[in-house]
VEXDRENMI-538396 format. One line per field, with one value per atom (N, C-alpha, C): residue in one letter; residue number from 1; x, y, z; atom name. Coordinates in Angstrom, 2 decimals. Layout:
<sites>
rest = (A | ...)
nr = (NUM | ...)
c1 = (X | ...)
c2 = (Y | ...)
c3 = (Z | ...)
atom = (CA | ...)
</sites>
This chain:
<sites>
rest = (M | M | M | P | P | P | T | T | T | Y | Y | Y | A | A | A | Y | Y | Y | A | A | A | C | C | C | K | K | K | D | D | D | C | C | C | S | S | S | H | H | H | N | N | N | F | F | F | E | E | E | I | I | I | V | V | V | Q | Q | Q | S | S | S | F | F | F | T | T | T | D | D | D | G | G | G | S | S | S | L | L | L | T | T | T | S | S | S | C | C | C | P | P | P | E | E | E | C | C | C | Q | Q | Q | G | G | G | T | T | T | L | L | L | R | R | R | K | K | K | K | K | K | F | F | F | N | N | N | S | S | S | V | V | V | G | G | G | V | V | V | V | V | V | F | F | F | K | K | K | G | G | G | S | S | S | G | G | G | F | F | F | Y | Y | Y | R | R | R | T | T | T | D | D | D | S | S | S | R | R | R | Q | Q | Q | A | A | A | K | K | K | G | G | G | S | S | S | A | A | A | V | V | V | A | A | A | P | P | P | A | A | A | P | P | P | A | A | A | A | A | A | T | T | T | P | P | P | A | A | A | A | A | A | T | T | T | P | P | P | A | A | A | A | A | A | A | A | A | S | S | S | A | A | A | S | S | S | A | A | A | S | S | S | A | A | A | S | S | S | A | A | A | S | S | S | A | A | A | S | S | S | A | A | A | S | S | S)
nr = (1 | 1 | 1 | 2 | 2 | 2 | 3 | 3 | 3 | 4 | 4 | 4 | 5 | 5 | 5 | 6 | 6 | 6 | 7 | 7 | 7 | 8 | 8 | 8 | 9 | 9 | 9 | 10 | 10 | 10 | 11 | 11 | 11 | 12 | 12 | 12 | 13 | 13 | 13 | 14 | 14 | 14 | 15 | 15 | 15 | 16 | 16 | 16 | 17 | 17 | 17 | 18 | 18 | 18 | 19 | 19 | 19 | 20 | 20 | 20 | 21 | 21 | 21 | 22 | 22 | 22 | 23 | 23 | 23 | 24 | 24 | 24 | 25 | 25 | 25 | 26 | 26 | 26 | 27 | 27 | 27 | 28 | 28 | 28 | 29 | 29 | 29 | 30 | 30 | 30 | 31 | 31 | 31 | 32 | 32 | 32 | 33 | 33 | 33 | 34 | 34 | 34 | 35 | 35 | 35 | 36 | 36 | 36 | 37 | 37 | 37 | 38 | 38 | 38 | 39 | 39 | 39 | 40 | 40 | 40 | 41 | 41 | 41 | 42 | 42 | 42 | 43 | 43 | 43 | 44 | 44 | 44 | 45 | 45 | 45 | 46 | 46 | 46 | 47 | 47 | 47 | 48 | 48 | 48 | 49 | 49 | 49 | 50 | 50 | 50 | 51 | 51 | 51 | 52 | 52 | 52 | 53 | 53 | 53 | 54 | 54 | 54 | 55 | 55 | 55 | 56 | 56 | 56 | 57 | 57 | 57 | 58 | 58 | 58 | 59 | 59 | 59 | 60 | 60 | 60 | 61 | 61 | 61 | 62 | 62 | 62 | 63 | 63 | 63 | 64 | 64 | 64 | 65 | 65 | 65 | 66 | 66 | 66 | 67 | 67 | 67 | 68 | 68 | 68 | 69 | 69 | 69 | 70 | 70 | 70 | 71 | 71 | 71 | 72 | 72 | 72 | 73 | 73 | 73 | 74 | 74 | 74 | 75 | 75 | 75 | 76 | 76 | 76 | 77 | 77 | 77 | 78 | 78 | 78 | 79 | 79 | 79 | 80 | 80 | 80 | 81 | 81 | 81 | 82 | 82 | 82 | 83 | 83 | 83 | 84 | 84 | 84 | 85 | 85 | 85 | 86 | 86 | 86 | 87 | 87 | 87 | 88 | 88 | 88 | 89 | 89 | 89 | 90 | 90 | 90 | 91 | 91 | 91 | 92 | 92 | 92 | 93 | 93 | 93)
c1 = (-34.42 | -33.12 | -32.08 | -30.90 | -29.86 | -29.17 | -28.61 | -27.83 | -26.35 | -25.58 | -24.13 | -23.37 | -22.25 | -21.40 | -20.14 | -19.76 | -18.57 | -17.66 | -16.36 | -15.37 | -14.43 | -14.10 | -13.18 | -11.74 | -10.91 | -9.51 | -8.71 | -9.18 | -8.42 | -8.78 | -10.08 | -10.48 | -11.10 | -11.22 | -11.78 | -13.25 | -13.96 | -15.40 | -16.14 | -17.01 | -17.80 | -19.26 | -19.96 | -21.39 | -22.04 | -23.36 | -24.15 | -25.13 | -25.44 | -26.38 | -27.20 | -28.49 | -29.38 | -29.28 | -28.91 | -28.76 | -29.45 | -29.85 | -30.42 | -29.29 | -29.65 | -28.64 | -28.02 | -28.79 | -28.31 | -27.49 | -27.52 | -26.73 | -25.25 | -24.43 | -22.98 | -22.47 | -21.29 | -20.68 | -20.28 | -20.35 | -19.90 | -18.38 | -17.83 | -16.38 | -15.77 | -16.56 | -15.98 | -16.71 | -15.94 | -16.45 | -17.27 | -18.45 | -19.26 | -18.65 | -17.72 | -17.09 | -15.88 | -14.95 | -13.69 | -13.41 | -14.32 | -14.17 | -13.02 | -12.61 | -11.54 | -12.06 | -11.17 | -11.50 | -12.25 | -13.32 | -14.12 | -13.80 | -14.01 | -13.97 | -15.24 | -15.75 | -16.96 | -16.56 | -17.26 | -17.01 | -17.96 | -17.45 | -18.27 | -18.55 | -19.83 | -20.26 | -20.53 | -20.66 | -20.99 | -22.42 | -22.72 | -24.04 | -25.05 | -26.25 | -27.26 | -27.96 | -27.88 | -28.54 | -27.50 | -27.52 | -26.58 | -27.38 | -27.15 | -27.83 | -26.94 | -27.41 | -26.65 | -27.47 | -26.79 | -27.48 | -27.80 | -28.47 | -28.81 | -30.17 | -30.48 | -31.78 | -31.76 | -30.59 | -30.52 | -30.06 | -29.83 | -29.41 | -30.46 | -30.50 | -31.49 | -31.40 | -30.22 | -30.02 | -30.28 | -30.42 | -30.62 | -31.99 | -32.99 | -34.34 | -34.74 | -33.82 | -34.14 | -33.46 | -34.09 | -33.49 | -32.46 | -31.46 | -30.46 | -31.09 | -30.65 | -31.21 | -30.87 | -31.84 | -31.62 | -31.81 | -32.01 | -32.23 | -33.70 | -34.35 | -35.77 | -35.91 | -36.76 | -37.01 | -38.18 | -38.01 | -39.08 | -40.14 | -41.43 | -42.48 | -42.54 | -43.03 | -43.15 | -44.23 | -44.06 | -45.08 | -46.35 | -47.48 | -48.78 | -49.06 | -49.68 | -50.01 | -51.19 | -51.11 | -52.24 | -53.27 | -54.55 | -55.59 | -55.44 | -54.94 | -54.81 | -53.65 | -52.72 | -51.56 | -51.87 | -52.94 | -53.26 | -53.99 | -53.82 | -54.47 | -55.99 | -56.57 | -58.03 | -58.58 | -57.91 | -58.37 | -58.20 | -57.13 | -56.88 | -57.95 | -58.34 | -59.36 | -60.73 | -60.98 | -62.28 | -62.41 | -61.32 | -61.40 | -61.48 | -60.85 | -60.92 | -62.32 | -62.99 | -64.34 | -65.35 | -65.08 | -65.96 | -65.84 | -64.65 | -64.48 | -65.01 | -64.95 | -65.47 | -66.98 | -67.63 | -69.09 | -69.59 | -68.80 | -69.20 | -69.12 | -68.13 | -68.00 | -68.98 | -69.46 | -70.43 | -71.82 | -72.13 | -73.48 | -73.72)
c2 = (13.45 | 14.03 | 13.41 | 13.14 | 12.49 | 13.45 | 12.88 | 13.64 | 13.37 | 14.42 | 14.31 | 14.79 | 14.14 | 14.53 | 15.21 | 16.29 | 17.05 | 17.21 | 17.38 | 17.66 | 18.74 | 19.69 | 20.76 | 20.27 | 20.53 | 20.12 | 21.02 | 22.23 | 23.19 | 23.14 | 23.18 | 23.24 | 21.95 | 20.92 | 19.62 | 19.68 | 20.71 | 20.82 | 19.78 | 18.97 | 17.95 | 18.34 | 18.17 | 18.45 | 17.68 | 17.57 | 16.93 | 17.94 | 17.78 | 18.68 | 17.89 | 18.25 | 17.61 | 18.40 | 17.70 | 18.34 | 17.51 | 18.16 | 17.46 | 16.81 | 15.84 | 15.18 | 16.17 | 17.18 | 18.14 | 19.27 | 19.43 | 20.48 | 20.15 | 21.17 | 20.97 | 20.73 | 20.15 | 19.91 | 21.24 | 21.28 | 22.47 | 22.53 | 23.74 | 23.89 | 24.65 | 25.47 | 26.24 | 25.95 | 25.87 | 25.56 | 26.74 | 26.46 | 27.54 | 28.14 | 27.43 | 27.92 | 28.81 | 28.31 | 29.03 | 29.40 | 29.10 | 29.34 | 28.53 | 27.45 | 26.58 | 25.61 | 24.75 | 23.79 | 22.59 | 22.20 | 21.06 | 19.83 | 18.69 | 17.42 | 16.66 | 15.93 | 15.14 | 13.81 | 13.43 | 12.13 | 11.11 | 9.91 | 8.85 | 7.82 | 7.51 | 6.56 | 5.21 | 4.19 | 2.86 | 2.85 | 1.88 | 1.76 | 1.33 | 1.89 | 1.60 | 0.26 | -0.33 | -1.61 | -2.64 | -3.78 | -4.86 | -6.13 | -6.78 | -8.03 | -9.19 | -10.01 | -11.17 | -12.42 | -13.53 | -14.81 | -15.11 | -16.22 | -16.63 | -16.06 | -16.14 | -15.69 | -14.34 | -13.79 | -12.48 | -12.51 | -13.70 | -13.84 | -14.63 | -14.45 | -15.10 | -16.62 | -17.15 | -18.60 | -19.21 | -18.44 | -18.99 | -19.60 | -19.14 | -19.62 | -20.72 | -21.17 | -22.21 | -23.51 | -24.61 | -25.92 | -26.15 | -26.92 | -27.27 | -28.18 | -28.08 | -28.91 | -30.37 | -31.24 | -32.66 | -33.17 | -32.31 | -32.81 | -32.63 | -33.73 | -33.70 | -34.01 | -33.28 | -33.50 | -34.45 | -35.54 | -36.51 | -35.94 | -36.12 | -35.59 | -36.35 | -35.71 | -36.33 | -37.40 | -38.52 | -39.57 | -39.09 | -39.50 | -39.10 | -39.88 | -39.21 | -39.85 | -40.79 | -41.95 | -42.88 | -42.49 | -42.72 | -42.30 | -42.93 | -44.17 | -44.84 | -44.26 | -43.57 | -43.04 | -41.74 | -41.06 | -39.80 | -40.06 | -39.24 | -39.47 | -39.44 | -38.59 | -38.51 | -39.80 | -40.33 | -41.57 | -42.75 | -42.77 | -43.87 | -43.89 | -42.72 | -42.68 | -43.02 | -42.65 | -42.96 | -44.46 | -45.10 | -46.54 | -47.31 | -46.81 | -47.46 | -47.37 | -46.21 | -46.07 | -46.90 | -47.04 | -47.84 | -49.31 | -49.80 | -51.19 | -51.44 | -50.49 | -50.64 | -50.69 | -49.89 | -49.91 | -51.17 | -51.72 | -52.94 | -54.13 | -54.16 | -55.29 | -55.15 | -53.93 | -53.73 | -54.15 | -54.21 | -54.56 | -56.01)
c3 = (-3.71 | -4.00 | -3.06 | -3.58 | -2.77 | -1.81 | -0.77 | 0.21 | -0.04 | -0.16 | -0.41 | 0.82 | 1.10 | 2.23 | 1.69 | 2.33 | 1.95 | 3.15 | 2.89 | 3.92 | 3.39 | 4.26 | 3.88 | 4.04 | 3.04 | 3.10 | 4.05 | 4.27 | 5.07 | 6.55 | 6.89 | 8.30 | 8.80 | 7.97 | 8.33 | 8.74 | 8.27 | 8.54 | 7.69 | 8.33 | 7.63 | 7.67 | 6.55 | 6.52 | 5.37 | 5.45 | 4.41 | 3.84 | 2.57 | 1.91 | 0.90 | 0.79 | -0.18 | -1.48 | -2.55 | -3.85 | -4.92 | -5.97 | -7.11 | -7.91 | -8.74 | -9.58 | -10.56 | -10.96 | -11.96 | -11.34 | -10.01 | -9.36 | -9.43 | -9.55 | -9.55 | -8.13 | -8.02 | -6.71 | -6.07 | -4.74 | -4.03 | -4.07 | -4.08 | -4.18 | -3.02 | -2.29 | -1.19 | 0.11 | 1.19 | 2.52 | 3.05 | 3.63 | 4.19 | 5.47 | 6.12 | 7.35 | 7.07 | 6.22 | 6.03 | 4.57 | 3.66 | 2.23 | 1.62 | 2.30 | 1.80 | 0.75 | 0.28 | -0.77 | -0.19 | -0.86 | -0.43 | -1.25 | -0.63 | -1.36 | -1.03 | -2.03 | -1.83 | -1.22 | -0.16 | 0.49 | -0.13 | -0.33 | -0.90 | 0.18 | 0.37 | 1.38 | 0.74 | 1.58 | 1.07 | 0.55 | -0.27 | -0.88 | 0.19 | 0.15 | 1.14 | 0.97 | -0.22 | -0.47 | -0.83 | -0.14 | -0.42 | -0.65 | -1.78 | -2.09 | -1.69 | -0.77 | -0.31 | -0.54 | -0.77 | -0.93 | -2.37 | -2.58 | -3.94 | -4.31 | -5.59 | -6.06 | -6.74 | -6.98 | -7.59 | -9.05 | -9.56 | -10.94 | -11.71 | -12.98 | -13.82 | -13.73 | -13.61 | -13.59 | -12.22 | -11.16 | -9.82 | -9.62 | -10.35 | -10.12 | -11.09 | -11.90 | -12.89 | -12.55 | -12.99 | -12.79 | -13.88 | -13.56 | -14.56 | -15.59 | -16.83 | -17.90 | -17.62 | -17.82 | -17.67 | -16.26 | -15.30 | -13.94 | -13.60 | -13.39 | -13.04 | -11.56 | -10.92 | -9.50 | -9.37 | -8.63 | -8.45 | -7.54 | -7.88 | -7.02 | -5.71 | -4.69 | -3.37 | -3.43 | -2.73 | -2.76 | -2.08 | -2.65 | -2.11 | -0.83 | 0.13 | 1.40 | 1.20 | 1.80 | 1.72 | 2.76 | 2.52 | 3.47 | 4.85 | 4.93 | 6.23 | 7.04 | 6.38 | 7.07 | 7.79 | 7.41 | 8.06 | 9.37 | 10.39 | 11.69 | 11.60 | 10.77 | 10.67 | 10.07 | 9.06 | 8.42 | 9.38 | 10.16 | 11.10 | 12.19 | 12.70 | 13.75 | 13.19 | 11.93 | 11.29 | 11.06 | 10.63 | 10.39 | 11.72 | 12.75 | 14.06 | 14.65 | 14.49 | 15.02 | 14.21 | 12.91 | 12.05 | 12.43 | 12.69 | 13.05 | 14.46 | 15.35 | 16.72 | 16.69 | 15.86 | 15.79 | 15.10 | 14.18 | 13.48 | 14.44 | 15.33 | 16.26 | 17.43 | 17.72 | 18.79 | 18.39 | 17.11 | 16.68 | 16.53)
atom = (N | CA | C | N | CA | C | N | CA | C | N | CA | C | N | CA | C | N | CA | C | N | CA | C | N | CA | C | N | CA | C | N | CA | C | N | CA | C | N | CA | C | N | CA | C | N | CA | C | N | CA | C | N | CA | C | N | CA | C | N | CA | C | N | CA | C | N | CA | C | N | CA | C | N | CA | C | N | CA | C | N | CA | C | N | CA | C | N | CA | C | N | CA | C | N | CA | C | N | CA | C | N | CA | C | N | CA | C | N | CA | C | N | CA | C | N | CA | C | N | CA | C | N | CA | C | N | CA | C | N | CA | C | N | CA | C | N | CA | C | N | CA | C | N | CA | C | N | CA | C | N | CA | C | N | CA | C | N | CA | C | N | CA | C | N | CA | C | N | CA | C | N | CA | C | N | CA | C | N | CA | C | N | CA | C | N | CA | C | N | CA | C | N | CA | C | N | CA | C | N | CA | C | N | CA | C | N | CA | C | N | CA | C | N | CA | C | N | CA | C | N | CA | C | N | CA | C | N | CA | C | N | CA | C | N | CA | C | N | CA | C | N | CA | C | N | CA | C | N | CA | C | N | CA | C | N | CA | C | N | CA | C | N | CA | C | N | CA | C | N | CA | C | N | CA | C | N | CA | C | N | CA | C | N | CA | C | N | CA | C | N | CA | C | N | CA | C | N | CA | C | N | CA | C | N | CA | C | N | CA | C | N | CA | C | N | CA | C | N | CA | C | N | CA | C)
</sites>
């Protein structure tokens, strides 16, 4: 159930109350029986940045992204050390 904030127009008493969506708004102040007004607060959830619209997650038509080039086995450190040890053992024999 949501929490609503009220302020009295006569005595400036401020308070919050938990009410159901189907409950009517309060009209009289519990302190002085004066007229109440409902205070409206900012929204608790704010969406910032991209990715919140249907078109943000799709590629534009006609633009293809080139795949990244595959790494060659000799370029990786494990492959380089394996080939170096193989050539060292071949020259030692």
